[in-house]
C-alpha positions as CSV (number, residue, x, y, z in Angstrom):
1,M,-17.8,14.0,-0.2
2,T,-21.4,13.9,-1.8
3,T,-23.8,11.0,-1.8
4,E,-25.6,9.7,-6.1
5,S,-28.6,7.8,-6.4
6,A,-27.9,4.5,-7.0
7,S,-29.7,5.2,-10.3
8,V,-26.2,7.1,-11.0
9,R,-24.1,4.7,-10.8
10,R,-25.4,2.5,-12.2
11,A,-24.8,4.0,-14.7
12,H,-21.4,3.4,-14.4
13,A,-21.3,-0.2,-13.8
14,T,-23.2,-2.9,-15.4
15,G,-26.0,-4.8,-12.8
16,M,-26.2,-4.0,-10.1
17,S,-24.4,-1.5,-7.9
18,Y,-21.8,-1.9,-4.9
19,Q,-24.6,0.3,-2.7
20,E,-27.5,-2.2,-4.0
21,I,-25.8,-6.0,-2.3
22,L,-25.2,-4.1,0.5
23,D,-28.6,-3.2,0.0
24,A,-29.1,-7.2,0.4
25,D,-27.0,-8.2,2.9
26,R,-27.7,-9.1,6.6
27,S,-26.6,-5.9,8.3
28,E,-25.2,-3.0,8.0
29,P,-22.2,-2.0,6.9
30,P,-20.3,1.8,8.3
31,A,-22.1,3.9,7.1
32,T,-18.2,5.3,5.4
33,Y,-19.4,2.3,3.0
34,R,-22.1,4.5,2.3
35,W,-20.2,7.3,0.9
36,Q,-20.1,7.9,-2.7
37,S,-17.8,10.8,-4.2
38,P,-17.7,12.4,-7.3
39,D,-17.0,9.9,-10.7
40,R,-15.0,12.5,-12.5
41,H,-10.9,13.1,-11.5
42,G,-8.1,13.5,-13.1
43,P,-7.2,13.4,-17.2
44,V,-8.3,9.8,-19.2
45,E,-5.4,10.3,-20.8
46,V,-2.2,10.1,-19.3
47,P,1.4,11.1,-21.6
48,V,3.8,7.8,-22.4
49,S,6.8,9.7,-21.3
50,R,6.0,9.6,-17.3
51,Y,6.6,6.3,-17.1
52,L,9.3,6.1,-20.1
53,S,11.3,9.1,-19.7
54,A,14.5,9.7,-17.0
55,E,13.3,13.4,-16.7
56,A,10.3,12.6,-15.2
57,H,12.2,9.9,-13.1
58,Q,14.1,13.2,-12.4
59,L,11.3,16.1,-12.0
60,E,9.5,13.1,-9.2
61,K,12.9,12.8,-7.3
62,R,13.2,16.7,-6.8
63,Y,9.5,17.1,-6.2
64,L,7.8,14.4,-5.6
65,W,10.3,11.9,-3.6
66,S,12.1,15.1,-1.4
67,R,8.7,16.6,-0.5
68,V,5.3,14.1,-0.1
69,W,4.6,12.0,2.9
70,Q,5.1,8.1,2.4
71,I,5.2,5.3,4.4
72,A,9.0,4.3,5.6
73,C,8.3,1.6,8.4
74,R,6.3,-0.3,10.3
75,S,6.3,1.2,13.9
76,E,6.6,-2.8,15.0
77,Q,10.1,-2.2,13.7
78,L,11.4,0.4,15.5
79,T,9.7,-0.5,18.7
80,N,12.7,-0.8,21.4
81,I,15.1,2.3,22.2
82,G,18.2,1.6,19.6
83,D,16.4,0.1,16.5
84,T,17.4,1.2,13.7
85,V,15.9,1.2,10.1
86,V,16.9,2.4,6.9
87,Y,14.7,3.8,4.2
88,D,15.5,4.2,0.6
89,I,13.4,5.8,-1.9
90,A,15.5,6.2,-5.8
91,D,19.2,8.1,-5.2
92,K,18.4,9.1,-0.9
93,S,18.3,7.6,1.9
94,Y,17.7,7.4,5.4
95,L,18.1,6.5,8.3
96,L,14.9,6.0,11.7
97,V,16.1,5.5,15.0
98,R,14.2,4.7,17.8
99,A,16.0,7.5,20.6
100,A,13.3,7.4,23.4
101,D,10.0,6.4,24.2
102,G,7.0,7.5,23.9
103,P,4.9,8.3,20.5
104,D,7.8,11.1,19.3
105,G,10.0,8.4,20.4
106,I,11.4,7.9,16.8
107,S,13.7,10.3,15.0
108,A,15.2,10.6,11.0
109,F,17.6,11.9,9.5
110,P,19.3,11.8,6.2
111,N,21.1,8.2,6.2
112,A,24.8,10.2,5.6
113,C,28.0,10.7,7.1
114,L,28.4,14.1,7.9
115,H,32.5,13.7,7.6
116,R,32.7,11.7,4.5
117,G,29.7,10.5,3.5
118,R,29.2,7.4,3.8
119,A,25.8,5.7,4.8
120,L,25.2,6.0,8.8
121,R,23.9,2.5,8.2
122,D,23.9,-1.0,5.8
123,G,20.5,-1.8,7.1
124,P,18.0,-2.5,10.5
125,G,19.8,-3.3,13.5
126,R,19.9,-2.2,16.8
127,V,22.4,0.6,18.7
128,S,23.5,2.4,21.4
129,E,24.5,5.4,19.0
130,L,24.9,6.0,15.2
131,Q,28.5,5.2,14.3
132,C,29.9,6.1,10.4
133,S,32.2,2.7,10.1
134,F,34.9,4.5,7.7
135,H,36.3,6.2,10.1
136,G,34.3,6.3,13.5
137,F,32.4,9.9,13.4
138,C,30.2,9.8,15.9
139,W,26.4,10.3,17.3
140,T,23.4,10.6,19.7
141,L,20.6,7.9,19.3
142,E,18.6,12.0,19.2
143,G,21.1,13.2,16.3
144,A,24.2,15.4,18.6
145,L,27.3,15.5,17.9
146,R,28.7,12.7,20.7
147,R,32.6,12.7,19.6
148,I,34.9,12.8,17.0
149,P,37.9,10.4,16.6
150,S,41.4,12.8,16.5
151,A,39.1,15.8,17.2
152,W,42.6,17.8,17.2
153,D,42.8,17.2,13.7
154,F,39.1,19.3,12.3
155,P,39.2,23.2,14.5
156,H,37.6,24.1,11.6
157,L,34.8,22.5,12.9
158,D,32.4,23.9,14.8
159,P,30.8,21.1,16.9
160,Q,26.8,22.7,17.5
161,S,27.1,22.8,13.6
162,M,27.8,19.3,12.9
163,S,23.7,17.7,14.5
164,L,21.9,15.3,12.3
165,P,20.0,17.4,10.1
166,R,16.5,16.6,11.2
167,I,13.8,14.3,8.8
168,R,10.0,14.7,9.3
169,V,8.4,11.7,11.2
170,G,5.0,11.5,11.5
171,E,3.0,7.7,12.3
172,W,-0.4,6.9,11.7
173,G,-1.5,2.9,11.5
174,G,1.0,1.6,13.3
175,F,3.6,2.9,10.2
176,V,6.0,5.3,9.9
177,F,6.2,8.1,7.5
178,I,8.4,10.5,6.8
179,N,8.9,13.8,4.9
180,P,12.3,15.1,3.6
181,D,10.6,18.4,4.0
182,I,10.7,20.5,7.3
183,D,8.2,22.9,5.5
184,C,5.2,20.1,5.1
185,E,2.1,20.1,5.9
186,P,1.2,17.9,9.3
187,L,0.5,14.2,8.8
188,A,-2.3,14.7,9.2
189,D,-3.7,17.5,7.2
190,Y,-2.2,15.2,4.4
191,L,-3.7,11.7,5.1
192,G,-7.3,13.5,5.8
193,V,-9.6,11.3,5.5
194,L,-8.5,8.6,6.2
195,P,-8.5,7.7,10.4
196,E,-12.6,7.7,10.1
197,L,-11.7,5.2,7.0
198,F,-9.7,2.8,9.4
199,A,-11.9,3.8,12.3
200,R,-13.6,0.3,12.7
201,W,-10.1,-2.0,12.0
202,P,-7.4,-0.1,13.5
203,L,-4.3,-1.6,12.1
204,D,-1.5,-0.4,14.9
205,D,-3.5,-3.6,16.4
206,R,-1.6,-5.4,13.4
207,Y,1.3,-7.2,12.8
208,T,3.4,-8.2,9.9
209,K,2.6,-11.9,9.4
210,A,4.6,-11.8,6.1
211,H,6.5,-10.0,4.3
212,V,8.0,-9.4,0.6
213,S,9.9,-7.6,-2.5
214,K,9.7,-8.4,-5.5
215,V,11.9,-6.8,-8.5
216,I,10.0,-5.8,-11.8
217,N,11.1,-4.4,-15.0
218,A,8.6,-1.5,-15.6
219,N,7.9,1.6,-14.1
220,W,6.6,2.1,-10.3
221,K,3.6,3.8,-12.3
222,V,3.1,0.8,-14.6
223,V,3.2,-1.2,-11.3
224,Q,1.3,0.5,-8.6
225,E,-1.8,0.8,-11.6
226,A,-2.3,-2.5,-11.9
227,F,-3.5,-3.0,-8.2
228,M,-5.9,-0.3,-8.5
229,E,-8.9,-1.7,-9.7
230,S,-11.1,-3.9,-10.8
231,Y,-11.0,-4.0,-14.1
232,H,-8.0,-6.3,-15.5
233,V,-10.1,-8.5,-13.2
234,V,-12.0,-10.2,-15.9
235,T,-9.0,-11.3,-18.1
236,T,-6.6,-11.2,-16.4
237,H,-8.0,-13.5,-13.2
238,P,-10.4,-15.1,-14.6
239,Q,-10.9,-17.3,-12.4
240,L,-11.7,-15.5,-9.8
241,L,-15.1,-13.7,-11.5
242,P,-17.9,-16.6,-10.4
243,G,-17.3,-14.8,-6.6
244,F,-16.1,-11.8,-7.2
245,G,-18.2,-8.4,-8.9
246,D,-15.3,-6.7,-10.5
247,A,-18.0,-4.8,-12.1
248,N,-19.6,-3.8,-9.6
249,S,-17.1,-2.2,-7.6
250,Q,-17.5,1.5,-6.6
251,Y,-14.6,3.7,-7.0
252,D,-14.3,7.0,-4.2
253,V,-11.3,9.8,-3.9
254,F,-11.2,11.9,-0.9
255,G,-8.6,14.5,-1.0
256,N,-4.8,12.3,-1.1
257,V,-6.7,9.1,-0.6
258,A,-8.0,7.1,-2.7
259,R,-10.5,3.7,-2.3
260,A,-11.9,1.0,-4.7
261,L,-14.8,-1.3,-2.9
262,S,-15.1,-4.6,-5.1
263,P,-18.1,-7.5,-3.1
264,R,-16.6,-11.0,-3.5
265,G,-19.7,-13.9,-2.7
266,V,-21.6,-12.4,-5.9
267,P,-20.9,-13.1,-9.3
268,S,-18.8,-11.5,-12.5
269,P,-21.8,-10.3,-13.8
270,L,-19.7,-9.9,-16.9
271,L,-20.2,-14.4,-17.4
272,A,-21.6,-15.9,-20.2
273,W,-23.1,-18.5,-17.7
274,T,-24.5,-18.5,-13.7
275,P,-22.4,-19.9,-11.5
276,T,-24.0,-21.3,-8.6
277,E,-23.6,-20.6,-5.1
278,Q,-21.4,-23.3,-4.3
279,Q,-18.9,-22.4,-7.2
280,Q,-19.2,-19.0,-6.5
281,L,-18.4,-19.9,-3.0
282,D,-15.3,-21.8,-4.4
283,S,-14.0,-19.3,-5.6
284,A,-13.8,-16.2,-3.8
285,L,-12.2,-19.0,-0.8
286,D,-10.0,-20.0,-3.5
287,V,-8.4,-16.5,-3.0
288,R,-8.5,-15.0,1.2
289,Q,-5.6,-15.1,3.5
290,D,-8.2,-16.2,6.5
291,D,-10.5,-18.9,5.5
292,P,-10.9,-22.4,6.5
293,A,-10.6,-25.8,3.5
294,L,-13.5,-25.2,1.0
295,F,-16.9,-26.1,2.2
296,A,-20.6,-27.3,0.9
297,L,-23.5,-24.7,0.6
298,G,-26.6,-26.4,3.2
299,E,-30.1,-25.9,0.5
300,G,-30.5,-22.8,-0.1
301,G,-27.6,-20.9,0.9
302,R,-25.4,-17.8,-0.1
303,A,-22.1,-18.0,-1.0
304,R,-21.8,-14.6,0.8
305,H,-22.7,-15.2,4.2
306,A,-21.1,-18.4,4.0
307,L,-18.0,-16.5,3.4
308,A,-18.9,-13.9,6.1
309,D,-19.3,-16.8,8.8
310,A,-15.9,-19.0,7.6
311,A,-14.7,-15.4,8.0
312,S,-16.3,-14.4,11.4
313,A,-15.1,-17.7,12.7
314,A,-11.0,-17.2,11.3
315,L,-11.1,-14.1,13.3
316,R,-12.6,-15.0,16.6
317,P,-9.6,-16.4,18.1
318,S,-8.3,-12.7,17.5
319,L,-11.0,-10.5,18.1
320,G,-13.7,-12.1,20.6
321,D,-16.7,-11.6,20.8
322,A,-15.6,-8.4,18.9
323,V,-16.4,-10.5,15.6
324,D,-20.5,-10.7,15.8
325,G,-20.7,-6.5,15.4
326,L,-18.5,-7.0,11.9
327,S,-21.2,-6.7,8.9
328,E,-20.7,-8.7,5.5
329,A,-19.1,-6.1,3.9
330,E,-16.2,-6.1,6.5
331,L,-15.6,-9.4,6.3
332,V,-16.2,-10.5,2.7
333,D,-16.1,-7.5,0.2
334,S,-12.2,-6.2,-1.7
335,Y,-11.6,-2.5,-0.1
336,F,-8.7,-1.4,-0.9
337,V,-6.7,2.0,-0.7
338,N,-4.4,4.2,-1.7
339,I,-2.7,7.1,-0.6
340,F,-0.6,9.3,-2.6
341,P,1.5,8.7,-4.1
342,N,2.4,4.8,-3.2
343,V,1.1,2.9,-0.3
344,H,-2.1,0.9,-0.8
345,P,-3.6,-0.7,2.0
346,W,-6.3,-2.2,2.2
347,A,-8.6,-1.9,5.3
348,A,-11.4,-4.3,6.8
349,Y,-9.6,-7.0,7.7
350,N,-8.5,-8.1,5.0
351,Q,-4.6,-8.3,5.4
352,I,-3.2,-6.9,2.5
353,F,-0.8,-4.2,2.0
354,Y,0.9,-3.1,-0.7
355,R,4.1,-0.1,-1.5
356,F,5.5,0.5,-4.5
357,R,9.0,2.3,-5.5
358,P,11.8,2.7,-8.3
359,N,14.4,0.2,-7.8
360,G,16.8,1.9,-6.9
361,D,17.6,5.5,-9.3
362,D,16.4,3.4,-12.1
363,H,13.2,4.5,-13.3
364,Q,12.5,1.3,-15.6
365,S,12.5,-1.2,-13.1
366,S,10.7,-1.2,-9.4
367,V,10.5,-2.9,-6.0
368,M,6.6,-3.9,-4.9
369,E,6.7,-5.1,-2.0
370,V,3.1,-7.3,-0.3
371,M,3.0,-7.3,4.1
372,L,-0.7,-9.5,5.4
373,L,-1.2,-7.3,8.4
374,A,-2.5,-9.4,10.6
375,P,-4.3,-9.0,13.7
376,F,-3.5,-11.1,17.3
377,S,-4.2,-11.2,20.4
378,G,-2.1,-11.7,23.4
379,A,1.5,-10.4,23.3
380,R,2.5,-9.2,19.6
381,P,4.3,-11.1,17.7
382,V,8.0,-10.8,16.5
383,P,7.2,-9.6,12.4
384,A,8.5,-11.5,9.9
385,A,11.7,-11.3,7.5
386,E,10.9,-9.6,4.1
387,V,11.8,-12.2,1.8
388,R,13.5,-10.8,-1.6
389,L,13.3,-12.2,-4.8
390,G,14.4,-11.4,-8.0
391,A,13.4,-10.1,-11.6
392,Q,13.3,-13.5,-13.1
393,D,12.2,-14.8,-9.4
394,P,8.0,-15.8,-9.4
395,W,5.9,-14.6,-6.4
396,R,5.0,-18.7,-6.2
397,D,9.0,-18.7,-4.8
398,A,6.9,-17.2,-2.0
399,I,3.5,-19.1,-2.2
400,D,4.3,-20.2,2.0
401,V,3.9,-17.3,3.2
402,L,1.9,-15.4,0.1
403,G,0.0,-18.3,0.2
404,S,-2.4,-18.7,-2.7
405,L,-2.0,-14.7,-3.7
406,A,1.4,-15.7,-5.2
407,R,0.4,-17.3,-8.5
408,V,-2.6,-14.3,-8.5
409,F,0.6,-11.5,-9.0
410,D,2.1,-14.5,-11.3
411,Q,-0.8,-13.6,-13.7
412,D,-0.2,-9.8,-13.2
413,E,2.6,-9.4,-13.0
414,F,3.1,-10.7,-16.5
415,N,1.0,-8.6,-17.8
416,L,3.6,-6.2,-16.4
417,E,7.0,-6.1,-18.4
418,A,4.6,-6.1,-21.1
419,V,3.5,-2.9,-20.4
420,Q,6.6,-1.7,-20.0
421,R,7.5,-3.4,-23.8
422,G,5.0,-2.0,-25.5
423,L,4.7,1.8,-24.4
424,R,8.1,2.0,-25.2
425,S,7.5,0.5,-29.0
426,T,3.9,2.3,-29.4
427,Q,3.1,5.2,-31.6
428,R,1.0,7.0,-30.0
429,R,1.9,9.5,-27.4
430,T,-0.7,9.7,-24.5
431,V,-2.4,5.9,-23.3
432,N,-6.0,6.5,-22.4
433,L,-8.1,5.5,-19.0
434,A,-11.2,4.1,-18.3
435,T,-13.8,7.6,-17.2
436,Y,-15.2,5.4,-14.4
437,Q,-13.2,2.4,-13.5
438,E,-9.8,3.7,-13.7
439,G,-10.8,6.1,-12.0
440,K,-8.0,5.7,-9.1
441,I,-5.5,6.2,-11.7
442,R,-6.8,9.4,-13.2
443,H,-7.0,10.8,-9.1
444,F,-3.5,9.8,-8.9
445,H,-2.0,11.0,-12.3
446,E,-4.1,14.3,-11.2
447,L,-2.3,14.3,-7.4
448,Y,1.1,14.0,-9.7
449,E,0.5,16.4,-11.6
450,Q,-0.2,19.1,-9.3
451,W,3.2,18.1,-7.4
452,I,4.9,18.5,-9.8
453,P,4.6,21.5,-11.6
454,E,7.0,20.8,-14.6
455,L,5.7,18.3,-16.4
456,T,5.3,18.7,-20.0
């Protein structure tokens, strides 16, 4: 990474740079907040066909989903020996199982019986062996053939060649990653600086407080890109502007990882009026998941300081006195990361995690998943069950678990299907991307083109 001066950064955004906002805080943030990467990454024009064509979807299946590291589940879903999870991506299905204790105890296989191809598991559960429910072919949790019913009728099968094919598995941050490409690079190399970015806030020490998935009638890249920048906030989420510095955001890219840092407790520089500190506070508190009810600032109080104090109080039952060492930036700001190609953990102590996938083998619809990963003390709580919403269900149907985020997601989705319709109608062959504020999207397409060499 490289460091650029604040004067250069001001050329990219209205008002104060994010680094200048940090300079005015009461406490210095971790050193990684001071990292800044060069700005120019990826194409400024992207072919419309990338979002619309079945050909692009087929290329993704061939070159992306079959070769890239991708998150399959949370590690807490595979705690006990025999726990299983099914991970589906496009037209492929993979079976993960806790076969043994320890860091290398998770195995993954194509979710298919080697007899007639029936999926070995239809969903999660705990088993003592992997038995196909069609004819009863059975394997151990490690994938070795255990028995063939009426084995006399299969003299042509060599039991030694009937082990389930292995899929590469890795873990980081309380997530289980898989890669169908047995010759892929190690997960640690793929993730690059990501562990360093999250070193202060280990996601291993979180539990899944909420898990909501929703079908959206738009390509997965259309949906994902709506959550990769703060540029849309001024129009899509205007209620946030009194306490959200959208145009003050900083965007950085590091290998397969990109991030955005958007300040809270400061007003948007795009507002035509100047909100009071109380108005800044009220706006920012409304969208946080871990703050108490709105409260009044004292005379001379700063919204950003009050937000940090409220977040610190909310985290203290889980973190104890460790909260006293957290900076305003860690406690307050939106720090959203994406790991190529499709996962988005938020850093610091914001609990949001996103994953975006094609909806089965349909390139014109997708599944967006939201998890809230919360810190805890004592025994790990049981992870929340997944709430599944259909294409016609509003996010507000999950407001009990998502809180006010559900209303924000409804605002986002209002645009997404309209984008997909517009892309089908436009006479332009490309969409245009901003050079800075949509830099994470440009970086995504730069990597996308590297992984899919047959793109036109």
